[in-house]
N, C-alpha and C positions, 0 to 999 in steps of 0.2 A: 616719451615713447610714441613712435609714429602709430596711427590707428590703422587697423587691418580692414581693407576692403574687399567686397566682392561683387562684381558687376555680374547680374543675371540677364541673360537672353534666349528664347526659345526661336528656332528658325527651320524654316524648310528650303531654306536658299542655299546659294554656294559658300556662304560664308565670305563674301566680298568686304562686308563691315568689320573684320576682325582686324585689320592691319591699322585702320584708321583709330580704334581705340588702343590698340598695342603703342602705336607713335605716340598717343596721349599720355599713357600711363608711362612711358620713358621721359617724356618732355617735363613730367612732373615729379620724375624721380621716383616714382612709386612702384617700381618692379618687383621689388623684394615684399612688398605689403599689401599686393592687389592681386586676386585672383579672378579669371573670367570663366564662368560657368556657360557654356553654350549646350541650351540642352535640345538635341536633334528629335526628331519623331519619325514616323513609319516612312515620310514623304521626303525626308531629308535626303539628298543627292550625295554620293560617294566624295564628291569634290569639298565637301564641307568637312569632312573627315581629315582629308589631305590639307586643306587651310589650317587646320587646328594643330596637325603635325608639324606643318612649317613654320608654325609660329612658335611652337615649342623649341623647335631647333634655334629659332630667332632670340631665344632667352626668354619668350612669354610662358607666363604662369596660367594656361588655359586647362581647361578639364572637361572634355566632350565624351561623355559616358553613352555608351552603347545602350540600346532598348535594354538589353539582359543585365547590364549592370544598373542600370536605373531600377528594374525590376528588383533584383538582388537588395540593393538599398532600401528601396520602399518597403519589401517584404520585414524588414525589422522594425517598424514603426507602427503596427498596429494595422488599421483596418484601412488607413487612408490611401495605401496604394491601391485598393478596388475600386476609389473613387475618382482617379485621374484618369480620364480616358486619353486614348490614342488619338492622333488627327485631331488636336484640339490644342488654343493657347492655354488650356489650364494647366499644360503639362508645365508651365513656368514654376508651379508649387514644388515640382520636383528640384528645381535649380534654388529656390528659395530654403527648402530644407537641406539641402547639401552645402549650401553657404553657411547655413546655422551649425552644422556639424564640424564646418572647416573652423570655426570660430571666428568668424566676421566680427568687428565691431560694427561696422555700418553695411547695408546693402544697397546696392543701386539697380533699380530694374530699368532696363532698356528695349527697345524695339529694333528690329535689325536694318529699319531704314531710317534711323536719326543718329546722326554723325555729329562728333565732337568738332568743334570749330578749332583751327588752329589758332593757337597765341591767346587763348582764353584759358583760364583754369576750369575743369570740370571735377575731377574728384576732390579738390581742394575746396570747392564750393559745397557738394554732396557731404562731404566728411563733416560738417558742422553739426551733424545729427547724432554724431559720437562725441561733440565736444561739451565745453561749458556752456554758462548762460551766455547769451549775446543780447545786444540791444539793438534794436531796428523799429524803424517806423511799421505801425501796426496799423490797419484799416479797420475802422468800425463803419458798418453799414445800418443805416436805418431800416432797411428791410430785412435784415438779417443774411443776406447774401452779396458776396463782391465778385463781377465778373473778370476774371483774372486775363481775358484779352484786352482790358484796359491798359496793360502794362507793355502792349506791343501794338506797332502801326499797322493797321491792318487795309486792305482795300477789298470788299468795302469796308467804311468804318466803324461800323457796329456790327459785331458777332460775339456768339459765345460759344464758350467751350463745349464739348460733348460731356452730358451728363449734367448740364446744367438746367434745374428745372424749367418747364414752361412756365410754371404759374409765377415764377419769380422775375421772369424777363420782363423790360420794357415797364418796370415799376420806379419808384421813386428812387433816384440814383443819388440821394444825399448820402453823405457818408463823412466821418471827420479821422485825420490822421494825426497820430500822437507817437511819439518815442514809447517803446516798452521794451521790458527786459524778461527772458525767459528762456528754457531750454528747448530748442527744436528736435523734434522727435519724427518729423514727416517734412520733407522738401522737395517740392516739385519743382522741375525746370522746364522752361518753357520752351518755344520753338522759332525758328525762322523759316520763311516759304511756305510749308505747308501746314496751316495750322490743325489741331485735335480738333475737330467739330463733327455733328453729327450727319447724318446722311442728308438731312432734310435741308440744312445749311449747304451742302455742296451741290445738292440738285438745284438750289435757289440762287446762289449767287458764285460758286467756285471763287471762295475767299483766298487771298495769299497775305503772308506778312511780310512787311518791308523791313520793318527795324525794330528793335527791343528799345524801352526807354532807359537802361542803365539804371533800374530800380527793382530793389526785391523788397517784400512786405512780408509783415507776419499777418496772421489772420486773427481779428480780433477773437476774444474768447465768444463774442457774440454773433460773429459772421462765420458763413460758410462758403464754400466753393467746391467743386469736384476735384478729386484727385485720381490720375491715373497711373498706369504701369510705364508708359513711353519713355521716361525721364525723370524718374522719382526714386529718393533716396530715404531709406527708413533706418533707426537706430535699431542696434541688436533685438532689444525689448520689443520692439513695436511689430517686430514680426511674426509674433503670436497671433495679432490681431490684425495680419494681411493675407489671409488665405484668400485666395484669387477662385472665386465663385464660379462653379461649374457652370457653362450655359449647355444649349442644346435640347432643352426639352421644350414640349408644346405648351403654349399657355395662351390663351383666348383665340384658338385656333392657328396662331403663328409660332414658327420654330423661332424661339429667341437666340440671341447670340449677341456679340461684339460690346456688351457691358457689365462682363466679370469683373473686370478692374473697376469700374466705377462704383459697382455695389460693396467691393472690398475696401475700394478708397473710403467710402463713406461710413463703413463701419469701423474701421480702422482710426478714422478722424475722430469718432465719437469715443471710444475707446481714449484715446492720446487727450482729449479735451478733458475726460473725467479724471484722468490722472495729472493732470495740470501740466502737460506738454502741450508745444505750441506748432501750428502746421505753418511754413514759409512758402511762397510761391515767387517766383524770378529765375534767378540764375542756378544752375549753369545754362545757358540756352544752347540748344542743339540744331542742327541745320536736318528738318525733317523733308528728306524726299520720299513721298509717299508711295508706296507701291500701288500698282494696278489696282482698282477696285471698279464693282460693279455698284454703282450708288443705290440703284433700283432695289438690288437685291439687298444690299446695307439696310435700306430703310424696312423693307420687310423683316430683319431680323432685329433691329432696333425699336421698332416701333411699340410692340408690347412692353419692353423696357423700359421706354420714356412713359408709359402711361402709369405704368407701376412707381416709377421713381416720383411721380408727384404726389402721391400719398406717403410714400416711404421717408422721403427726404424731410417731410414736414414732422411727421411722427419721431424722426430722429432727433430733430433740434429740439424737441421738447422733452425727451426721453433721460429720465434718471437713473442712472446706472450705481451699480455697487462693484466694490472690489478695489484690492490695494496692489493689483498686479496687472499687466495686460492679461494673462491666463484668466485671473477671476472675472475680469471685466467683460471680457470676449464670451465667456461663459454666462454670465449674467445677461449680456446682449443677446445671445442666442435664446436664452429662456424667454426673456420679456417678447422677441420676434415671434416666438410660438405661440406665446399667450395672446399677442395683439392680431395674428392672422384673423380670427372670427370677427374681428371689429372694424377692418376694414372694408369700405362700402365701394359701388361704383361698379361697371361693366365689366372691368377687366379682372376684379375680382371674382374670380371663380372656384370651382372645385380644383381645375387644373394650375391655377395660379397660387391657391392656398397650398396645395400639394407640392408645388416645386419651393417653396419657400419651407416648408416643413420637411423635405428630404434636405435643403440646404442646412438647416439647424444641426440635423444629425452629421453632415459634413463637417460643420464647425465645431462640432464637438470632438470628432476623430481628428480634426487637424490639431486641436490642444491635444490629444493624446499624443500625438505625433511629437511634436515640440517638446513636450514633458520628457519624452522617451530619450529624444538627443540629449536632455540636460539643462533646457532653458528653464 
């Protein structure tokens, strides 16, 4: 029986990307097994709703809930609805929960400026998170971190993905590769053209991706890499640990943003590793035609997150979790994070930054309450 997939995207655009994904779904003969959840916000134009209606007429299974419908849905799920703000990419959480309630076997999170490449499998590659064990080459890095940009040819030749800790950059690149077997629960697809890098990198060198190495890898159990939400799939069970952290708080005098997916990706990765599941990086590759950005503004919003991640990433690598399910493990992570906050040192760790993560711990608990209410 074919696995049931869900594609989740938030957008304040006109929905130009929808046709591309519908064509891909049809090309993979998945029209009957894949639902697209397009989550609008207060700034979304009426053309988006028109595009979704036209897609339905064309046979696409697309759901584009109005703001009122979103609120009605969230009100059934405890406190989480009060914690998802408008005018924020945090509303991606609404789509995650709707996909979960719809009974998806796997979820694909995309950004509206990422496009499927004609003639290449997309859903079939992501669907492996809902399948049996796979045997693929795994990478084990001696420094504990793997730069996923090594899988693509870039100009300039050495860049790192957004969320890759700075303390781990330009370190000993020695690593070994060996075939391993495991069940994949997180699959991160890469990109052509515009890479997902931080504002510092965009300002310094304006990187471009020329080609993909045609090779995917499992991350070794001792090797980490950032996971984002722009072309990433999760097994149904793993959604319980993939709450998209809320941004917009003031930390260290800076208003933080643009790293909600990075924090959530690391948290989910920690839970998956504890439970014995694997992270895979590589295919499917998307064409990333990046929306217009003010890189200096992005830098201002990312800087505090980058500094926080320096300590948080190392702590996660050493963290010992407990739990037999994603729900139990995620709650354990929330508890241990709350305990750890007083032990982080450095200029970025202040009353405001500790307060931010303390609030996030409560959000994480509300998230579990919501997924339990749905029946996961």
